[in-house]
C-alpha positions in Angstrom: -50.1 -19.2 54.7 -46.7 -20.4 56.2 -45.2 -18.1 58.7 -41.4 -17.8 58.4 -39.3 -17.1 61.5 -36.8 -14.2 61.1 -33.8 -16.5 60.7 -35.6 -18.7 58.2 -36.5 -15.6 56.1 -32.9 -14.4 56.1 -31.6 -17.9 55.1 -34.1 -18.1 52.3 -33.1 -14.7 50.9 -29.5 -15.7 51.2 -30.2 -18.9 49.2 -32.0 -17.0 46.5 -29.2 -14.4 46.3 -26.6 -17.2 46.0 -28.5 -18.8 43.2 -28.9 -15.5 41.4 -25.1 -14.8 41.9 -24.4 -18.3 40.5 -26.3 -17.7 37.3 -24.9 -14.2 36.9 -21.4 -15.6 37.1 -22.3 -18.2 34.5 -23.7 -15.6 32.1 -20.6 -13.4 32.6 -18.3 -16.4 31.9 -20.2 -17.2 28.8 -19.9 -13.6 27.6 -16.2 -13.3 28.4 -15.6 -16.7 26.9 -17.1 -15.5 23.7 -14.9 -12.5 23.7 -11.8 -14.5 24.6 -12.3 -16.7 21.5 -13.0 -13.8 19.2 -9.5 -13.1 17.8 -8.0 -11.2 15.0 -5.7 -13.3 12.9 -3.3 -11.4 10.6 -1.7 -13.5 7.8 1.2 -11.9 5.9 1.3 -13.9 2.6 4.7 -13.5 1.0 7.6 -15.3 -0.6 9.6 -17.3 1.9 12.9 -15.5 1.3 12.4 -11.8 0.5 14.1 -8.9 2.1 11.2 -6.5 1.5 8.7 -9.0 3.1 11.0 -9.5 6.1 11.3 -5.7 6.6 7.6 -5.3 6.4 6.8 -8.1 8.9 9.4 -6.9 11.3 8.0 -3.4 11.4 4.4 -4.5 11.3 5.0 -6.8 14.3 6.3 -3.8 16.4 3.3 -1.7 15.5 0.4 -4.1 15.9 -1.7 -4.4 19.0 -0.9 -7.5 21.2 -4.4 -8.8 20.6 -3.6 -9.3 16.9 -2.2 -12.7 16.2 0.4 -12.5 13.4 1.6 -15.3 11.1 3.6 -15.3 8.0 2.7 -17.8 5.3 3.5 -18.5 1.7 0.3 -20.5 1.0 -3.4 -19.6 1.2 -4.2 -18.6 4.8 -6.8 -20.7 6.7 -10.4 -19.5 6.7 -11.6 -17.9 10.0 -14.5 -19.3 11.9 -17.7 -17.4 12.7 -16.3 -15.7 15.8 -12.8 -14.8 14.5 -11.6 -12.2 12.1 -9.1 -13.3 9.5 -7.2 -10.6 7.5 -4.7 -11.5 4.7 -1.9 -9.1 3.7 -0.7 -10.2 0.3 2.8 -8.8 -0.7 3.0 -8.6 -4.4 0.7 -9.5 -7.3 1.9 -13.1 -7.5 1.0 -13.8 -3.9 -2.4 -12.0 -4.4 -3.2 -14.1 -7.5 -2.1 -17.5 -6.1 -3.0 -17.3 -2.4 -5.5 -14.5 -1.6 -8.5 -15.0 -3.8 -10.3 -18.0 -2.1 -11.9 -16.5 1.0 -14.4 -13.7 0.1 -15.4 -13.4 3.8 -12.0 -12.2 4.8 -10.4 -8.7 4.3 -7.5 -8.9 1.8 -5.0 -6.1 1.7 -2.8 -6.2 -1.4 0.5 -4.4 -1.2 3.3 -3.7 -3.8 0.7 -4.1 -6.6 0.4 -1.4 -9.2 -2.8 0.7 -9.3 -3.7 -0.5 -12.7 -3.4 -4.2 -11.7 -5.1 -3.8 -8.3 -8.0 -1.9 -9.8 -8.4 -4.8 -12.3 -8.5 -7.4 -9.5 -11.0 -5.3 -7.6 -13.3 -5.1 -10.7 -13.1 -8.9 -11.2 -13.5 -9.9 -7.5 -16.4 -7.7 -6.6 -17.7 -10.1 -4.0 -14.3 -9.9 -2.1 -13.3 -7.5 0.6 -10.3 -6.4 -1.4 -8.3 -3.3 -0.8 -4.6 -2.3 -0.5 -1.9 0.3 -0.9 -0.7 0.9 -4.5 2.8 0.3 -5.5 2.8 3.5 -7.7 4.0 6.8 -6.4 1.1 9.2 -7.0 1.4 11.1 -10.2 0.6 14.3 -8.4 3.4 13.8 -5.9 5.9 13.0 -8.6 4.9 15.9 -10.7 5.2 18.3 -7.7 8.7 16.9 -7.1 9.6 17.6 -10.7 8.3 21.1 -10.5 10.5 21.8 -7.5 13.6 20.4 -9.4 12.7 21.7 -12.9 10.4 24.7 -12.5 9.9 25.2 -16.2 8.6 21.8 -17.3 5.1 21.5 -18.7 5.0 18.1 -20.6 5.6 14.7 -19.0 5.9 11.5 -21.1 4.5 8.3 -19.5 5.7 5.1 -21.2 3.4 2.1 -21.0 3.4 -1.4 -22.5 -0.4 -1.8 -22.1 -3.4 0.6 -22.5 -3.8 2.5 -19.2 -6.2 5.0 -17.8 -4.4 7.7 -15.8 -6.2 8.8 -12.5 -5.4 12.4 -13.5 -4.4 14.0 -16.8 -2.4 16.9 -15.4 -0.9 18.2 -12.2 1.6 20.8 -11.0 1.3 22.8 -14.2 2.2 19.7 -16.3 0.2 17.6 -18.8 0.7 13.8 -18.9 0.8 12.1 -22.2 0.9 8.3 -22.4 3.1 6.7 -25.1 2.1 3.1 -25.6 4.7 0.6 -26.7 3.8 -1.7 -29.7 5.7 -4.4 -31.5 6.0 -2.4 -34.7 7.6 0.6 -33.2 9.9 -0.8 -30.5 11.3 0.9 -27.4 14.1 3.0 -29.1 11.7 4.7 -31.5 9.1 5.2 -28.8 11.6 6.8 -26.5 12.8 9.2 -29.2 9.2 10.2 -30.1 8.2 10.7 -26.5 11.3 12.8 -25.7 11.0 15.0 -28.7 7.5 16.1 -27.5 8.1 16.1 -23.7 10.3 17.7 -21.1 11.0 14.5 -19.1 10.0 10.9 -18.6 7.7 10.1 -15.7 8.2 6.5 -14.8 5.5 4.2 -13.6 5.8 0.6 -12.4 5.5 -1.1 -15.8 8.0 -3.9 -15.6 7.8 -4.7 -19.3 9.5 -1.3 -19.8 11.3 -0.5 -16.6 13.6 -3.5 -16.0 17.2 -4.3 -15.7 17.6 -5.1 -19.4 16.2 -1.8 -20.7 17.0 0.8 -18.1 20.4 1.6 -19.6 18.8 2.3 -23.0 16.1 4.5 -21.4 18.6 6.6 -19.5 21.1 7.0 -22.3 18.4 8.1 -24.8 17.0 10.6 -22.2 20.5 12.1 -21.7 21.1 12.4 -25.5 17.9 14.5 -25.5 19.1 16.4 -22.4 16.1 15.1 -20.6 15.7 13.2 -17.3 13.8 10.3 -15.8 11.7 10.8 -12.7 10.8 7.6 -10.9 9.6 5.0 -11.0 11.4 3.8 -7.9 14.5 4.2 -5.7 16.3 1.5 -7.7 16.0 3.5 -10.9 17.3 6.7 -9.3 20.3 4.7 -8.1 20.8 3.5 -11.6 20.8 7.0 -13.1 17.3 8.6 -12.8 17.2 12.1 -11.4 14.8 11.7 -8.5 11.7 10.1 -7.1 9.5 9.8 -4.2 9.3 6.3 -2.7 7.9 4.4 0.2 9.7 1.7 2.2 8.4 -1.5 3.5 8.3 0.1 6.9 6.1 2.9 5.5 3.7 0.3 4.1 3.6 -1.5 7.5 2.7 1.8 9.3 -0.2 2.6 6.9 -1.4 -1.1 6.9 -1.8 -1.1 10.6 -3.9 2.1 10.3 -6.1 0.6 7.6 -6.8 -2.6 9.7 -7.6 -0.5 12.8 -10.1 1.5 10.8 -11.7 -1.7 9.4 -12.0 -3.3 12.9 -13.5 -0.1 14.3 -16.2 0.6 11.7 -16.4 -2.6 9.7 -16.1 -0.8 6.4 -13.7 -2.1 3.8 -11.2 0.7 3.1 -10.7 2.0 -0.5 -7.3 1.2 -2.1 -5.0 4.2 -1.6 -1.6 5.5 -2.5 1.2 5.3 0.1 0.9 8.4 2.3 4.3 7.9 4.1 7.2 8.6 1.8 10.7 9.9 1.3 12.6 11.6 -1.5 15.7 10.4 -3.3 17.9 12.6 -5.6 20.8 11.4 -7.7 23.3 14.2 -7.0 25.7 13.0 -9.7 23.0 13.2 -12.4 22.0 16.6 -11.1 25.6 17.9 -11.4 26.0 16.5 -14.9 22.9 18.5 -15.9 24.1 21.6 -14.1 21.1 21.5 -11.7 21.2 22.9 -8.2 18.7 20.9 -6.2 17.6 21.2 -2.6 18.3 18.6 0.0 16.1 15.5 -0.2 14.7 16.0 3.3 13.8 19.6 2.4 12.1 18.4 -0.8 10.1 15.9 1.3 9.0 18.5 3.7 7.8 20.8 0.9 5.8 17.9 -0.6 4.3 17.0 2.7 3.2 20.6 3.3 1.6 20.7 -0.2 -0.3 17.5 0.4 -1.5 18.7 3.8 -3.2 21.7 2.2 -7.0 21.3 1.7 
């Protein structure tokens, strides 16, 4: 047995502690190096020149945490490595179809895509982490707005160019009836048939019907029947519709940040949802022409928000 002098014992202990500290530092550096390289890459996939996309990116950039790396691209985003998270935000159906269906390991959030189309993509791409925020204003919200403006209505006509399945069949004391366009009937006859049986037209984002070529015909036919168009968007209210709820690019950015935060926290792919942040637009000139006295748009928005906050 070797006898150590006191100073030798102290020096040996010091050497052992130094070696232990060295390896502890190495392990910590490895751990922190792993965390440092684990990044969240957000790719906004959008057309290169688009005002809506620019407004979305600007607002999203102000709301995102600094740790999120943000890029805007118009081509498929690069795949993430094993340590990084890659999230694609596809603005519009065209961007979704062309650029966001090649990386099943990444979360894809589709915005400005109708419920009908996004649900179709989700059914076809079951292996993908696909979610998003629907373009449509919720039927319930639009019907509640109509009830506040026209308390006596009970029948809403929904025009569609394709077979659709409505998420709900009635709301706010109103029944929704779908009138599908076919080549034999044509839009004028379809409009007259729908308006004869309904109190108003509830517009949805069906661009084969609601477009610049046909909006004048839709509005004039509705007025001849002393009926109104609710929705489908702010542009159609500006063109002569009575009112709508709508969500801005900034509203979508706010909700998208919330969805990504939720995904990063619990790892669960969120379900597609309707926009929860919204405003109300009313065409005062149309209201006056129909002898309607309508509340202020902000007051209508507040009432709708209170209704949606109820359990």
